[in-house]
FIKOLZA-1660 file (N, C-alpha, C; in steps of 0.1 Angstrom, whole numbers, plus 5000, padded with zeros to 4 digits):
% residues 180
   i   px   py   pz ch aa at
   1 0833 8106 7002  A  M  N
   1 0821 8102 7009  A  M CA
   1 0823 8100 7024  A  M  C
   2 0834 8094 7027  A  I  N
   2 0837 8092 7041  A  I CA
   2 0838 8105 7049  A  I  C
   3 0845 8114 7043  A  I  N
   3 0847 8127 7050  A  I CA
   3 0833 8134 7052  A  I  C
   4 0825 8134 7041  A  E  N
   4 0812 8139 7042  A  E CA
   4 0803 8133 7052  A  E  C
   5 0804 8119 7053  A  A  N
   5 0797 8112 7064  A  A CA
   5 0802 8116 7078  A  A  C
   6 0815 8118 7079  A  G  N
   6 0820 8122 7092  A  G CA
   6 0815 8136 7096  A  G  C
   7 0815 8145 7086  A  L  N
   7 0810 8158 7088  A  L CA
   7 0795 8158 7092  A  L  C
   8 0787 8150 7086  A  A  N
   8 0773 8149 7089  A  A CA
   8 0771 8144 7103  A  A  C
   9 0779 8134 7107  A  I  N
   9 0778 8129 7121  A  I CA
   9 0781 8139 7131  A  I  C
  10 0792 8147 7129  A  I  N
  10 0795 8157 7139  A  I CA
  10 0784 8168 7139  A  I  C
  11 0779 8172 7127  A  R  N
  11 0769 8182 7127  A  R CA
  11 0757 8178 7135  A  R  C
  12 0753 8165 7134  A  K  N
  12 0741 8160 7141  A  K CA
  12 0743 8157 7155  A  K  C
  13 0755 8150 7158  A  E  N
  13 0756 8144 7171  A  E CA
  13 0768 8149 7179  A  E  C
  14 0778 8156 7173  A  G  N
  14 0789 8161 7180  A  G CA
  14 0802 8152 7177  A  G  C
  15 0813 8157 7180  A  A  N
  15 0826 8151 7177  A  A CA
  15 0828 8137 7184  A  A  C
  16 0822 8136 7196  A  D  N
  16 0823 8123 7203  A  D CA
  16 0817 8111 7196  A  D  C
  17 0807 8114 7187  A  A  N
  17 0800 8104 7180  A  A CA
  17 0808 8099 7168  A  A  C
  18 0819 8106 7164  A  L  N
  18 0826 8102 7152  A  L CA
  18 0836 8090 7155  A  L  C
  19 0833 8079 7149  A  N  N
  19 0842 8067 7150  A  N CA
  19 0840 8059 7137  A  N  C
  20 0848 8049 7136  A  V  N
  20 0847 8041 7123  A  V CA
  20 0834 8034 7122  A  V  C
  21 0829 8028 7132  A  R  N
  21 0816 8021 7132  A  R CA
  21 0805 8030 7129  A  R  C
  22 0804 8042 7135  A  R  N
  22 0793 8051 7132  A  R CA
  22 0794 8057 7118  A  R  C
  23 0807 8059 7113  A  T  N
  23 0808 8064 7100  A  T CA
  23 0804 8054 7089  A  T  C
  24 0807 8042 7092  A  A  N
  24 0803 8031 7083  A  A CA
  24 0788 8030 7083  A  A  C
  25 0781 8031 7094  A  A  N
  25 0767 8031 7095  A  A CA
  25 0761 8042 7087  A  A  C
  26 0767 8054 7088  A  E  N
  26 0762 8066 7081  A  E CA
  26 0763 8063 7066  A  E  C
  27 0773 8056 7062  A  L  N
  27 0775 8053 7047  A  L CA
  27 0767 8041 7043  A  L  C
  28 0762 8033 7052  A  G  N
  28 0754 8021 7049  A  G CA
  28 0764 8010 7044  A  G  C
  29 0775 8009 7050  A  C  N
  29 0785 7999 7046  A  C CA
  29 0791 7993 7058  A  C  C
  30 0800 7983 7056  A  S  N
  30 0808 7977 7067  A  S CA
  30 0819 7987 7071  A  S  C
  31 0826 7983 7081  A  T  N
  31 0837 7992 7086  A  T CA
  31 0849 7991 7076  A  T  C
  32 0850 7980 7069  A  Q  N
  32 0862 7978 7061  A  Q CA
  32 0865 7989 7051  A  Q  C
  33 0856 7995 7043  A  P  N
  33 0859 8006 7034  A  P CA
  33 0865 8018 7042  A  P  C
  34 0859 8021 7053  A  V  N
  34 0864 8032 7061  A  V CA
  34 0878 8029 7066  A  V  C
  35 0880 8017 7071  A  M  N
  35 0894 8014 7077  A  M CA
  35 0904 8012 7066  A  M  C
  36 0900 8009 7053  A  Y  N
  36 0909 8009 7042  A  Y CA
  36 0915 8023 7040  A  Y  C
  37 0907 8033 7041  A  H  N
  37 0912 8046 7038  A  H CA
  37 0918 8053 7051  A  H  C
  38 0913 8049 7063  A  Y  N
  38 0918 8055 7075  A  Y CA
  38 0922 8044 7085  A  Y  C
  39 0935 8044 7088  A  K  N
  39 0940 8034 7097  A  K CA
  39 0936 8037 7111  A  K  C
  40 0934 8049 7115  A  T  N
  40 0930 8053 7128  A  T CA
  40 0918 8063 7128  A  T  C
  41 0911 8064 7138  A  V  N
  41 0900 8074 7139  A  V CA
  41 0906 8088 7140  A  V  C
  42 0918 8089 7145  A  D  N
  42 0925 8103 7145  A  D CA
  42 0928 8108 7131  A  D  C
  43 0932 8099 7122  A  E  N
  43 0933 8103 7108  A  E CA
  43 0920 8107 7102  A  E  C
  44 0910 8100 7105  A  L  N
  44 0896 8104 7100  A  L CA
  44 0892 8118 7105  A  L  C
  45 0894 8120 7118  A  K  N
  45 0891 8132 7125  A  K CA
  45 0899 8144 7119  A  K  C
  46 0911 8141 7115  A  A  N
  46 0919 8152 7109  A  A CA
  46 0914 8156 7096  A  A  C
  47 0910 8147 7088  A  D  N
  47 0904 8150 7075  A  D CA
  47 0890 8157 7076  A  D  C
  48 0882 8152 7085  A  V  N
  48 0869 8158 7088  A  V CA
  48 0871 8172 7093  A  V  C
  49 0881 8174 7102  A  Y  N
  49 0884 8187 7107  A  Y CA
  49 0887 8197 7096  A  Y  C
  50 0896 8193 7087  A  A  N
  50 0899 8201 7075  A  A CA
  50 0887 8205 7067  A  A  C
  51 0878 8195 7065  A  A  N
  51 0866 8198 7058  A  A CA
  51 0857 8208 7065  A  A  C
  52 0856 8206 7078  A  A  N
  52 0848 8215 7087  A  A CA
  52 0853 8229 7087  A  A  C
  53 0866 8230 7087  A  D  N
  53 0873 8243 7087  A  D CA
  53 0870 8250 7074  A  D  C
  54 0871 8243 7063  A  E  N
  54 0868 8249 7050  A  E CA
  54 0853 8253 7049  A  E  C
  55 0844 8245 7054  A  F  N
  55 0830 8248 7055  A  F CA
  55 0827 8261 7063  A  F  C
  56 0834 8262 7074  A  H  N
  56 0833 8273 7083  A  H CA
  56 0838 8286 7076  A  H  C
  57 0849 8285 7070  A  T  N
  57 0855 8297 7063  A  T CA
  57 0846 8301 7052  A  T  C
  58 0840 8292 7044  A  E  N
  58 0831 8296 7033  A  E CA
  58 0818 8302 7039  A  E  C
  59 0814 8297 7050  A  Y  N
  59 0802 8302 7057  A  Y CA
  59 0803 8316 7062  A  Y  C
  60 0814 8319 7069  A  I  N
  60 0816 8333 7074  A  I CA
  60 0820 8343 7064  A  I  C
  61 0825 8339 7052  A  M  N
  61 0829 8348 7042  A  M CA
  61 0817 8352 7033  A  M  C
  62 0805 8346 7034  A  I  N
  62 0794 8351 7027  A  I CA
  62 0789 8364 7032  A  I  C
  63 0788 8374 7024  A  P  N
  63 0784 8387 7028  A  P CA
  63 0770 8387 7034  A  P  C
  64 0768 8394 7045  A  D  N
  64 0755 8394 7052  A  D CA
  64 0749 8408 7050  A  D  C
  65 0737 8408 7043  A  E  N
  65 0730 8420 7040  A  E CA
  65 0726 8429 7052  A  E  C
  66 0726 8423 7064  A  N  N
  66 0722 8431 7075  A  N CA
  66 0733 8437 7082  A  N  C
  67 0745 8434 7079  A  A  N
  67 0757 8440 7085  A  A CA
  67 0760 8453 7078  A  A  C
  68 0765 8463 7086  A  A  N
  68 0769 8476 7081  A  A CA
  68 0779 8476 7070  A  A  C
  69 0789 8467 7071  A  D  N
  69 0799 8466 7061  A  D CA
  69 0805 8451 7062  A  D  C
  70 0814 8448 7052  A  P  N
  70 0819 8434 7051  A  P CA
  70 0826 8429 7063  A  P  C
  71 0834 8438 7070  A  T  N
  71 0841 8433 7081  A  T CA
  71 0832 8429 7093  A  T  C
  72 0821 8437 7094  A  M  N
  72 0811 8434 7104  A  M CA
  72 0803 8421 7101  A  M  C
  73 0801 8419 7088  A  S  N
  73 0794 8407 7083  A  S CA
  73 0802 8394 7087  A  S  C
  74 0815 8394 7087  A  I  N
  74 0823 8383 7091  A  I CA
  74 0820 8379 7105  A  I  C
  75 0820 8389 7114  A  G  N
  75 0818 8387 7128  A  G CA
  75 0804 8382 7131  A  G  C
  76 0794 8388 7124  A  L  N
  76 0780 8384 7125  A  L CA
  76 0778 8369 7121  A  L  C
  77 0784 8366 7109  A  R  N
  77 0783 8352 7104  A  R CA
  77 0790 8342 7114  A  R  C
  78 0801 8346 7120  A  Y  N
  78 0808 8337 7129  A  Y CA
  78 0799 8334 7141  A  Y  C
  79 0792 8344 7146  A  I  N
  79 0783 8342 7157  A  I CA
  79 0771 8334 7153  A  I  C
  80 0766 8337 7141  A  R  N
  80 0754 8329 7136  A  R CA
  80 0758 8314 7134  A  R  C
  81 0770 8312 7129  A  F  N
  81 0775 8298 7127  A  F CA
  81 0775 8291 7140  A  F  C
  82 0780 8297 7151  A  A  N
  82 0780 8290 7164  A  A CA
  82 0766 8286 7168  A  A  C
  83 0756 8295 7165  A  Y  N
  83 0743 8293 7169  A  Y CA
  83 0736 8282 7161  A  Y  C
  84 0739 8282 7148  A  E  N
  84 0733 8272 7139  A  E CA
  84 0740 8259 7138  A  E  C
  85 0753 8259 7141  A  E  N
  85 0761 8247 7139  A  E CA
  85 0769 8244 7152  A  E  C
  86 0761 8243 7163  A  K  N
  86 0767 8241 7177  A  K CA
  86 0778 8230 7177  A  K  C
  87 0775 8219 7172  A  H  N
  87 0784 8207 7173  A  H CA
  87 0797 8210 7164  A  H  C
  88 0795 8215 7153  A  L  N
  88 0806 8218 7144  A  L CA
  88 0815 8229 7150  A  L  C
  89 0809 8240 7156  A  F  N
  89 0816 8250 7162  A  F CA
  89 0824 8244 7174  A  F  C
  90 0818 8236 7182  A  G  N
  90 0826 8229 7193  A  G CA
  90 0837 8221 7188  A  G  C
  91 0835 8213 7177  A  F  N
  91 0846 8205 7171  A  F CA
  91 0857 8214 7166  A  F  C
  92 0854 8225 7160  A  L  N
  92 0865 8234 7154  A  L CA
  92 0872 8242 7165  A  L  C
  93 0865 8247 7175  A  F  N
  93 0871 8257 7184  A  F CA
  93 0871 8253 7198  A  F  C
  94 0865 8242 7202  A  Q  N
  94 0865 8239 7216  A  Q CA
  94 0869 8224 7219  A  Q  C
  95 0877 8219 7210  A  S  N
  95 0881 8205 7211  A  S CA
  95 0896 8203 7215  A  S  C
  96 0902 8214 7219  A  G  N
  96 0917 8213 7223  A  G CA
  96 0926 8215 7211  A  G  C
  97 0921 8217 7200  A  K  N
  97 0930 8218 7188  A  K CA
  97 0940 8229 7189  A  K  C
  98 0937 8240 7197  A  F  N
  98 0946 8251 7198  A  F CA
  98 0954 8251 7211  A  F  C
  99 0955 8239 7217  A  R  N
  99 0962 8238 7230  A  R CA
  99 0977 8242 7227  A  R  C
 100 0982 8250 7237  A  N  N
 100 0996 8255 7236  A  N CA
 100 0998 8265 7225  A  N  C
 101 0987 8271 7220  A  T  N
 101 0988 8281 7209  A  T CA
 101 0986 8295 7215  A  T  C
 102 0993 8304 7210  A  D  N
 102 0992 8318 7215  A  D CA
 102 0980 8324 7206  A  D  C
 103 0972 8332 7213  A  L  N
 103 0961 8339 7206  A  L CA
 103 0965 8347 7195  A  L  C
 104 0976 8355 7197  A  R  N
 104 0981 8363 7186  A  R CA
 104 0986 8355 7174  A  R  C
 105 0992 8344 7177  A  G  N
 105 0996 8335 7166  A  G CA
 105 0984 8331 7157  A  G  C
 106 0973 8328 7164  A  L  N
 106 0961 8324 7156  A  L CA
 106 0956 8336 7149  A  L  C
 107 0955 8348 7155  A  I  N
 107 0949 8359 7149  A  I CA
 107 0958 8365 7138  A  I  C
 108 0971 8364 7140  A  Y  N
 108 0980 8370 7130  A  Y CA
 108 0984 8359 7119  A  Y  C
 109 0977 8348 7118  A  S  N
 109 0981 8338 7109  A  S CA
 109 0977 8342 7095  A  S  C
 110 0982 8335 7085  A  D  N
 110 0979 8337 7071  A  D CA
 110 0964 8336 7068  A  D  C
 111 0957 8327 7076  A  E  N
 111 0943 8325 7074  A  E CA
 111 0935 8337 7077  A  E  C
 112 0940 8345 7086  A  A  N
 112 0933 8358 7090  A  A CA
 112 0936 8369 7081  A  A  C
 113 0945 8368 7072  A  L  N
 113 0949 8379 7063  A  L CA
 113 0938 8385 7055  A  L  C
 114 0929 8377 7049  A  P  N
 114 0918 8384 7041  A  P CA
 114 0910 8393 7050  A  P  C
 115 0907 8389 7063  A  V  N
 115 0900 8397 7072  A  V CA
 115 0908 8410 7075  A  V  C
 116 0920 8408 7078  A  I  N
 116 0929 8420 7081  A  I CA
 116 0929 8430 7070  A  I  C
 117 0930 8425 7058  A  Q  N
 117 0930 8434 7046  A  Q CA
 117 0917 8441 7044  A  Q  C
 118 0906 8434 7047  A  A  N
 118 0893 8440 7047  A  A CA
 118 0892 8451 7057  A  A  C
 119 0897 8449 7069  A  V  N
 119 0897 8459 7079  A  V CA
 119 0905 8471 7075  A  V  C
 120 0917 8469 7069  A  C  N
 120 0925 8480 7064  A  C CA
 120 0918 8488 7053  A  C  C
 121 0912 8481 7044  A  G  N
 121 0904 8488 7033  A  G CA
 121 0893 8496 7038  A  G  C
 122 0886 8491 7048  A  R  N
 122 0874 8497 7053  A  R CA
 122 0877 8509 7062  A  R  C
 123 0888 8509 7069  A  T  N
 123 0891 8519 7079  A  T CA
 123 0903 8528 7076  A  T  C
 124 0912 8524 7067  A  G  N
 124 0924 8532 7065  A  G CA
 124 0934 8529 7076  A  G  C
 125 0932 8519 7084  A  L  N
 125 0942 8516 7094  A  L CA
 125 0954 8509 7088  A  L  C
 126 0966 8510 7094  A  T  N
 126 0977 8502 7089  A  T CA
 126 0975 8487 7092  A  T  C
 127 0983 8479 7086  A  E  N
 127 0981 8464 7088  A  E CA
 127 0982 8461 7103  A  E  C
 128 0992 8467 7110  A  M  N
 128 0994 8464 7124  A  M CA
 128 0982 8469 7132  A  M  C
 129 0977 8480 7129  A  Q  N
 129 0965 8485 7136  A  Q CA
 129 0953 8477 7133  A  Q  C
 130 0951 8472 7121  A  A  N
 130 0940 8464 7117  A  A CA
 130 0941 8450 7125  A  A  C
 131 0953 8445 7127  A  K  N
 131 0954 8433 7134  A  K CA
 131 0950 8435 7149  A  K  C
 132 0954 8447 7154  A  E  N
 132 0950 8450 7168  A  E CA
 132 0935 8451 7169  A  E  C
 133 0928 8458 7159  A  A  N
 133 0914 8459 7159  A  A CA
 133 0907 8445 7158  A  A  C
 134 0913 8437 7149  A  F  N
 134 0907 8423 7147  A  F CA
 134 0909 8415 7160  A  F  C
 135 0920 8417 7167  A  E  N
 135 0922 8409 7179  A  E CA
 135 0911 8413 7189  A  E  C
 136 0908 8425 7191  A  T  N
 136 0897 8429 7200  A  T CA
 136 0884 8424 7195  A  T  C
 137 0881 8426 7183  A  L  N
 137 0868 8421 7177  A  L CA
 137 0867 8405 7179  A  L  C
 138 0878 8398 7176  A  F  N
 138 0877 8384 7176  A  F CA
 138 0874 8379 7190  A  F  C
 139 0880 8385 7200  A  V  N
 139 0878 8380 7214  A  V CA
 139 0863 8382 7218  A  V  C
 140 0857 8393 7214  A  C  N
 140 0843 8396 7217  A  C CA
 140 0834 8387 7209  A  C  C
 141 0837 8385 7196  A  V  N
 141 0829 8377 7187  A  V CA
 141 0829 8362 7192  A  V  C
 142 0841 8358 7194  A  H  N
 142 0843 8344 7199  A  H CA
 142 0836 8341 7212  A  H  C
 143 0836 8351 7221  A  G  N
 143 0829 8350 7234  A  G CA
 143 0814 8348 7232  A  G  C
 144 0809 8357 7224  A  A  N
 144 0794 8356 7221  A  A CA
 144 0791 8343 7214  A  A  C
 145 0799 8339 7204  A  A  N
 145 0797 8326 7197  A  A CA
 145 0797 8314 7207  A  A  C
 146 0807 8314 7216  A  S  N
 146 0808 8303 7225  A  S CA
 146 0796 8303 7235  A  S  C
 147 0791 8314 7239  A  M  N
 147 0779 8314 7247  A  M CA
 147 0767 8308 7240  A  M  C
 148 0766 8312 7227  A  L  N
 148 0754 8306 7220  A  L CA
 148 0756 8291 7217  A  L  C
 149 0768 8287 7214  A  A  N
 149 0771 8273 7211  A  A CA
 149 0769 8264 7223  A  A  C
 150 0772 8269 7235  A  N  N
 150 0772 8260 7247  A  N CA
 150 0760 8262 7255  A  N  C
 151 0751 8270 7252  A  N  N
 151 0739 8272 7260  A  N CA
 151 0727 8272 7251  A  N  C
 152 0715 8271 7257  A  E  N
 152 0703 8272 7249  A  E CA
 152 0698 8287 7249  A  E  C
 153 0707 8295 7244  A  M  N
 153 0704 8309 7242  A  M CA
 153 0697 8312 7229  A  M  C
 154 0691 8323 7228  A  T  N
 154 0685 8327 7215  A  T CA
 154 0694 8336 7207  A  T  C
 155 0693 8336 7194  A  F  N
 155 0701 8345 7186  A  F CA
 155 0693 8357 7182  A  F  C
 156 0697 8369 7187  A  D  N
 156 0691 8381 7184  A  D CA
 156 0700 8389 7175  A  D  C
 157 0697 8388 7162  A  E  N
 157 0706 8394 7152  A  E CA
 157 0708 8409 7154  A  E  C
 158 0697 8417 7157  A  A  N
 158 0698 8431 7159  A  A CA
 158 0707 8435 7170  A  A  C
 159 0707 8427 7181  A  Y  N
 159 0715 8429 7192  A  Y CA
 159 0730 8428 7188  A  Y  C
 160 0733 8417 7181  A  Y  N
 160 0747 8415 7177  A  Y CA
 160 0752 8425 7167  A  Y  C
 161 0744 8429 7158  A  V  N
 161 0747 8439 7148  A  V CA
 161 0751 8452 7156  A  V  C
 162 0743 8456 7165  A  R  N
 162 0745 8468 7173  A  R CA
 162 0758 8467 7181  A  R  C
 163 0760 8455 7188  A  M  N
 163 0771 8453 7197  A  M CA
 163 0784 8453 7188  A  M  C
 164 0784 8446 7177  A  L  N
 164 0796 8446 7169  A  L CA
 164 0800 8460 7163  A  L  C
 165 0789 8467 7159  A  G  N
 165 0791 8481 7154  A  G CA
 165 0798 8490 7165  A  G  C
 166 0793 8489 7177  A  N  N
 166 0798 8497 7188  A  N CA
 166 0813 8493 7191  A  N  C
 167 0816 8481 7191  A  I  N
 167 0829 8476 7194  A  I CA
 167 0839 8480 7183  A  I  C
 168 0834 8478 7170  A  F  N
 168 0842 8482 7159  A  F CA
 168 0845 8497 7158  A  F  C
 169 0835 8505 7160  A  R  N
 169 0837 8519 7159  A  R CA
 169 0846 8524 7171  A  R  C
 170 0844 8518 7182  A  G  N
 170 0852 8522 7194  A  G CA
 170 0867 8518 7192  A  G  C
 171 0870 8506 7188  A  V  N
 171 0884 8502 7187  A  V CA
 171 0891 8510 7175  A  V  C
 172 0884 8511 7164  A  V  N
 172 0889 8519 7153  A  V CA
 172 0892 8533 7157  A  V  C
 173 0883 8539 7164  A  G  N
 173 0884 8553 7169  A  G CA
 173 0897 8554 7178  A  G  C
 174 0898 8545 7187  A  I  N
 174 0910 8546 7196  A  I CA
 174 0923 8544 7188  A  I  C
 175 0923 8535 7178  A  L  N
 175 0935 8532 7171  A  L CA
 175 0939 8544 7162  A  L  C
 176 0928 8552 7158  A  R  N
 176 0931 8564 7150  A  R CA
 176 0934 8576 7158  A  R  C
 177 0934 8574 7171  A  G  N
 177 0937 8585 7180  A  G CA
 177 0926 8594 7183  A  G  C
 178 0913 8589 7181  A  E  N
 178 0901 8598 7182  A  E CA
 178 0896 8597 7196  A  E  C
 179 0901 8588 7204  A  G  N
 179 0895 8586 7218  A  G CA
 179 0906 8580 7227  A  G  C
 180 0903 8580 7240  A  K  N
 180 0912 8575 7249  A  K CA
 180 0907 8562 7256  A  K  C
% end
């Protein structure tokens, strides 16, 4: 219940609003039950982060009927998540969590393996080529998502479907040796 309350606070108000007193208020109790389970707010934030990360993963892995294929669906859902869940997106990806982390380390992690395998299956690329394609797509998708999360921009699904399709076809074609 504490983690769910923390997640609700971040979704509504942002990560800066998450503290013991605010969590207790969300639960309708004193601070004692929260502090019994969490000695510091950093411990609470770590557990809420894990729950937010799980929520995000489930969200982006839902197939999108408007995407041309499953790999494109993941990118489109990532962008839509940033638009619909601005505070949660900021908490997950713009809070300094990845400080001193290499982008390739993040992209080539075990967490990205299902996406890499989907790219391999869809395109016939080798795993290494699929990782390179994903790297290009990720940078573009994350950039678009960040723009939506940090600004009062509108989400134009048709635009992003077209953009992702162009990027995907372009990078896959280059990796297959079909273009320069």
